C-alpha positions in Angstrom: 28.9 13.2 -2.1 26.2 12.1 1.0 27.6 8.7 2.9 25.9 5.9 1.7 25.4 2.2 3.3 25.2 -0.8 0.6 24.0 -4.5 0.5 23.2 -7.2 -1.1 20.0 -9.8 -0.8 18.7 -12.5 -2.5 15.2 -13.2 -2.4 15.9 -16.6 -3.4 13.0 -16.5 -5.8 11.5 -14.8 -8.3 10.6 -11.0 -7.8 9.4 -8.2 -10.4 9.7 -4.5 -8.9 7.3 -3.0 -10.5 5.6 -6.0 -10.3 5.5 -6.1 -6.3 6.2 -2.0 -5.5 3.2 -0.6 -7.7 0.9 -1.1 -4.9 3.4 1.1 -2.6 2.8 4.0 -5.9 0.2 6.2 -5.7 -0.3 7.8 -9.0 2.4 8.1 -11.6 2.9 11.7 -10.3 3.5 10.0 -6.8 6.9 12.5 -5.5 7.7 9.6 -2.8 8.8 6.5 -5.1 10.0 5.9 -8.9 9.5 2.9 -10.5 11.3 0.9 -13.3 11.7 -2.5 -14.9 15.1 -3.1 -13.1 15.5 -0.3 -10.2 13.1 1.9 -7.6 14.0 4.7 -5.5 11.7 5.3 -2.4 11.8 8.1 0.2 10.3 7.6 3.4 10.5 9.0 7.0 12.0 6.0 9.7 12.2 5.9 13.7 16.2 6.9 12.8 15.1 9.9 10.5 14.6 10.1 6.5 15.4 8.0 4.0 16.3 7.2 0.3 16.4 3.6 -0.8 17.7 2.8 -3.9 16.8 -0.8 -5.1 18.6 -2.0 -8.3 17.2 -5.9 -9.7 18.1 -6.5 -13.4 15.9 -9.3 -13.6 13.5 -11.3 -11.7 15.9 -14.1 -10.8 18.9 -11.3 -9.5 20.0 -10.6 -6.0 18.7 -7.0 -5.7 21.6 -5.0 -4.9 20.5 -2.0 -1.8 21.9 1.3 -1.2 20.2 3.8 1.3 21.0 7.4 2.3 20.2 9.4 5.6 19.9 9.5 8.9 17.6 6.6 8.8 19.8 5.0 6.0 20.2 1.6 8.4 16.6 1.4 9.4 15.8 1.2 5.6 18.0 -1.4 4.8 17.1 -3.4 7.5 13.3 -3.0 6.1 14.1 -3.5 2.1 14.3 -7.4 2.2 10.4 -7.0 3.2 9.6 -4.6 0.3 10.6 -7.5 -1.9 8.8 -10.5 0.0 10.6 -11.3 3.1 7.8 -12.1 5.4 5.7 -13.0 2.2 5.1 -17.2 2.8 3.2 -18.7 -0.5 4.1 -22.6 0.5 0.3 -22.8 2.0 -1.0 -20.9 -0.5 0.6 -23.0 -3.7 0.1 -26.2 -2.2 -3.6 -25.3 -2.2 -3.3 -24.9 -5.8 -1.6 -28.4 -6.1 -4.5 -29.7 -4.2 -7.2 -27.9 -6.6 -8.4 -25.8 -3.8 -8.7 -22.7 -6.0 -9.9 -21.9 -9.6 -8.1 -22.2 -12.5 -7.6 -18.9 -13.4 -6.3 -18.3 -9.6 -3.8 -21.6 -11.0 -3.3 -19.9 -14.1 -2.0 -16.1 -12.9 0.2 -17.4 -9.7 1.7 -19.5 -13.5 1.8 -16.6 -14.7 3.2 -14.4 -12.5 5.9 -16.2 -9.3 7.6 -13.0 -9.7 4.4 -11.5 -7.8 5.4 -10.9 -3.8 3.4 -9.0 -1.0 5.5 -6.2 -0.1 5.6 -5.7 3.5 7.4 -1.9 4.6 6.5 -1.5 8.6 5.6 1.8 7.9 1.9 3.0 8.9 1.0 6.5 9.3 2.2 7.6 5.6 -0.1 4.3 4.2 -3.0 5.6 7.0 -3.0 9.1 5.6 -2.7 8.1 1.7 -5.8 5.9 2.2 -7.9 8.4 3.9 -6.9 11.0 1.5 -8.6 8.4 -1.2 -11.5 8.0 0.8 -14.9 8.2 -1.2 -13.4 10.5 -4.0 -11.5 10.4 -7.7 -8.0 8.4 -7.9 -7.7 12.1 -9.7 -9.0 13.8 -6.4 -6.9 11.2 -4.2 -3.9 11.6 -5.8 -4.1 15.4 -6.2 -4.3 15.8 -2.3 -1.4 13.2 -1.8 1.1 15.7 -4.3 0.2 18.7 -2.8 0.8 17.6 0.6 4.2 16.8 -0.2 5.0 19.3 -2.2 3.8 22.1 0.6 5.1 20.5 3.5 7.5 17.5 2.9 10.7 17.5 1.9 13.6 16.4 -0.6 14.6 13.0 -0.4 18.8 13.0 1.0 21.2 11.4 -1.0 21.6 11.5 -4.7 18.6 11.0 -5.0 16.1 11.7 -8.7 15.1 15.2 -9.0 11.8 15.6 -7.6 11.6 12.9 -5.2 10.1 13.8 -1.4 9.0 12.2 1.9 5.1 12.3 3.0 5.1 15.0 5.7 4.9 14.0 9.4 2.7 13.6 11.6 3.7 17.5 13.6 3.6 18.7 9.3 0.2 17.7 9.4 -0.8 19.3 12.6 -0.5 22.3 10.9 -2.6 22.5 8.1 -5.6 25.2 8.5 -9.1 24.5 7.0 -8.1 26.6 4.0 -4.6 24.6 3.4 -7.3 21.3 3.4 -9.3 23.0 1.0 -6.8 24.3 -1.3 -5.5 20.5 -1.0 -8.9 19.3 -2.4 -9.7 17.6 0.3 -13.0 18.3 2.2 -14.1 18.9 6.2 -14.7 15.0 6.7 -10.9 13.7 5.5 -9.4 16.6 6.8 -11.0 15.7 10.3 -9.8 11.8 10.0 -6.5 13.6 9.1 -6.8 15.7 12.2 -7.6 12.4 14.1 -4.9 9.8 13.0 -1.8 12.7 13.4 -3.3 12.6 17.1 -3.0 8.8 17.3 0.1 8.1 14.8 2.3 7.0 17.8 0.8 4.8 19.4 -0.5 3.5 15.9 3.1 3.1 15.2 3.5 1.3 18.4 1.2 -1.7 17.1 2.8 -2.0 13.6 5.8 -2.4 15.2 4.7 -5.7 17.3 5.3 -8.9 15.6 4.4 -9.2 12.7 1.6 -12.3 13.2 -0.1 -9.9 15.6 -0.7 -7.1 12.7 -2.6 -9.5 10.1 -5.6 -11.3 11.5 -8.8 -10.8 9.0 -10.6 -10.1 12.0 -10.3 -6.7 14.0 -10.1 -8.8 17.0 -9.5 -6.8 20.5 -5.4 -6.0 20.9 -4.7 -6.1 16.9 -3.2 -3.4 15.0 -6.5 -3.6 12.7 -8.5 -3.0 16.2 -6.5 0.3 16.5 -7.1 1.4 13.1 -10.9 1.2 13.4 -11.1 2.9 17.0 -9.8 6.1 14.8 -13.4 7.8 14.2 -13.9 7.9 9.8 -11.3 4.6 9.4 -13.2 1.7 8.7 -12.4 -1.6 6.7 -11.6 -0.3 3.6 -8.7 2.4 5.1 -7.9 -0.7 7.5 -7.1 -2.8 4.5 -5.4 -0.6 2.1 -3.4 0.1 4.6 -2.1 -3.4 5.9 -1.6 -4.5 2.1 1.1 -1.7 2.3 2.1 -1.9 5.9 2.1 -5.5 6.7 1.6 -7.3 3.3 -1.7 -8.7 4.9 -2.6 -11.5 2.5 -6.1 -11.7 3.7 -7.2 -8.1 4.1 -10.0 -7.0 0.6 -10.9 -3.8 0.0 -14.4 -4.1 1.3 -16.3 -0.8 0.3 -14.2 -0.5 -2.8 -16.2 1.6 -5.9 -14.8 -1.1 -8.2 -13.8 -4.5 -6.4 -17.3 -6.1 -6.0 -18.3 -5.9 -9.6 -14.4 -7.3 -10.2 -13.9 -10.0 -8.7 -18.2 -11.2 -9.5 -17.6 -10.5 -12.9 -14.0 -12.8 -13.4 -15.3 -15.1 -10.8 -19.4 -15.8 -11.5 -19.6 -13.8 -14.6 -21.8 -11.3 -12.9 -21.3 -8.4 -11.0 -21.6 -9.0 -7.1 -22.2 -6.7 -3.5 -19.7 -6.7 -1.2 -21.7 -9.1 1.3 -21.4 -11.2 -1.9 -17.8 -10.7 -2.9 -17.5 -11.7 1.0 -19.3 -14.7 1.0 -17.4 -15.6 -2.2 -13.6 -15.1 -1.3 -14.5 -16.6 2.6 -13.2 -20.1 1.5 -9.5 -19.0 0.3 -9.1 -17.2 4.0 -6.3 -16.8 4.7 -5.4 -16.0 1.4 -8.4 -13.4 -0.2 -5.8 -11.0 -0.8 -3.4 -12.7 -2.8 -6.6 -14.2 -4.7 -7.6 -10.8 -5.6 -4.3 -9.6 -6.9 -3.7 -12.2 -8.9 -7.2 -11.7 -10.4 -6.1 -8.2 -11.2 -2.8 -9.7 -12.8 -4.9 -12.0 -15.0 -5.7 -9.4 -17.5 -9.5 -9.4 -16.7 -11.1 -6.1 -17.3 -14.9 -5.2 -15.4 -16.8 -3.7 -18.0 -17.2 -0.2 -17.8 -21.0 1.4 -17.5 -21.9 5.2 -16.9 -20.4 7.9 -16.7 -16.6 8.9 -14.6 -16.9 10.9 -11.6 -16.0 14.6 -12.5 -13.4 16.2 -9.9 -14.7 17.4 -6.4 -14.9 21.2 -5.6 -14.6 21.8 -2.2 -13.6 25.4 -1.8 -17.3 25.5 -0.3 -17.3 22.3 1.9 
C-alpha cells in the first residue's frame, strides 16, 4: 500500500465538514470530492504533485484525523487546517453580532450554525476553471462539463482513495483541448476561449495566489492584488472572481454579483422584495468586510427564494 502521512488537527472551535467543505463540491457527482457527515475525501494537484487528503471528524467539536497520499501529500497536510478554517477569523463579525450591527436573521443563523467556517484551499486554477464553466449556464450544464473534463483528461487520485475519486486536469492537459472536445463537453466558444486564456496565465495567477493571504482578500480590484490579476483575463469578471476567491482564499467579503438567483434571494430575505445587483450591493455595503459571511449565513438560515417561471433547459452547443 502506498505510504501515507498522518496528523491530527484541532480547530479549537466547532466545525462541521459538510457545512464548511460543501462549497468545494460542484454537484453531487463531483469526482474530486467525497463528502459525508463525519469524513471527507479530496483529490487535487499541488505544487509538489498530486495528492489525496482524507479528513475524519466524528463530531463538530472533535479534532480532525488527517491522512494524505501521493507526491503532494506534504503540501496537502500543510494546507488541511485552512480547509477547516484556520485562516478564518470571526472575532470582528461576532463582536458586530453582540453590538447589534447585523440583522436579527443573521444573528440567529450565526447562533444556529457556529460550526460553519469559510474554507481556504490555496489552489487558484481549478476553482477559476470551475467558475468559468458555470458562467451563464444551468448547474446541470456546468456540472456536466466539469465531470467531462475530469473523466477525459483527469487521472485517478493516489493512495487507497474511493473508487472514482479523480484529480482535475492541469493547464497542460486542458491546453490540448480542441474545438470539438469543448463541444462534446457542452462548452460553447466563449467559455472555451476564456478557459484557453486562463490556461495561458495559470502560472502567474498561482504566483499571486501564493502571496500572503491578506493581499488576496480585498473586495476592490486594486492594482497588485490577486483579484486584479484574475480580472485582467478577458472573460473573467466580478462574478467569476468572487466564486474563485471564496474557495481559494476563503474570502469573507467577495459576493457573487451577477448570479442569477442571489440578488433576488438576499432582497427577499432582508427586505421582502426582489432587488437588482446594484441594490444588493447597496444593501450589503454596511456589512463589509463580512458580506460573504452574511450571504452564507442567509443561505444557511433555511429561507427560500420564491420561484417563478420555467426552469432553463440544457443548451445544445453542437453548432456553437
